[in-house]
N, C-alpha and C positions, 0 to 999 in steps of 0.2 A: 537962089533956094535948094536947101537941102534935098537932098535922095533919098526917100525911105525904104530902103534896100535891109535883107535880113543879112545876119553878120552868123555864122554859125560860127562854134561849137553853140556860141548861151544864145543864138536866136533873139537876141534885141536887134532894135531896129539904129541903121547906120544912121538914122538925120537925126531922131531923138534920144536915142536910148531907152525908153520904154519897151516891152517885149512887142515883139514883131508878132504879126502884122499890128502895128499902131492902128490909133482911130481917122489920122493922116493916108498910110496906106489901104485900108479899109475903104475910104473914101475912093484913091485913087484906083483901084481896084476894079470898083464899081461902076468907072467911066472905062475903063479901060475896055473892061468884059461887056459892057453894055446891058443887054439880053440875054445873056448868056452865061443865064447862074449856071447851067450844069459845069459847063467847060470850069468853068470859076472858081468849082468845088470840089472839079478832076486836079484842079492844080495846087487846090489848096490843103487836099487830102495827099498829093505826095510831100506841099512840107513839111504834113503832119507827121509822114512815116521817115523823110529823113529828120525833121527836130525830137522825135521818140529814141532815133538812135543815140543822137549828140542827146540827147537831154535823159535817160535813164529813167531819175530817181520822179518826173513829173509825171503828176499820177494821169493815166487815160483821160477819166471824164474832163479833167480839167483842160488838157492837150484837144480834146477834140473842142471843146467850149471855145477855146483861145482862135482855131485855126478855123472851125466851122459856123459853130454859134449863134456868130454875129451875120450870118448870111441871110437876104430876106426870104421869106417863106413865099415858094408861088404862091401865086391866087389862082381858087379855085372858079 
């Protein structure tokens, strides 16, 4: 089974070639981080910053959605 890792500077997935984090990696990250949503958000935020440096033409709203927009919301 291929690993779904980021491939800077294009930030494509090494496992499937889609934009990272791909759907498979999103599921893996949710499982890896369990209920630690804040920790996962910090990790993905650091990835977003690195990707923004590598992909200066990527619009920030799209980058935010790609890296953070899929995270589950906290239940109140």
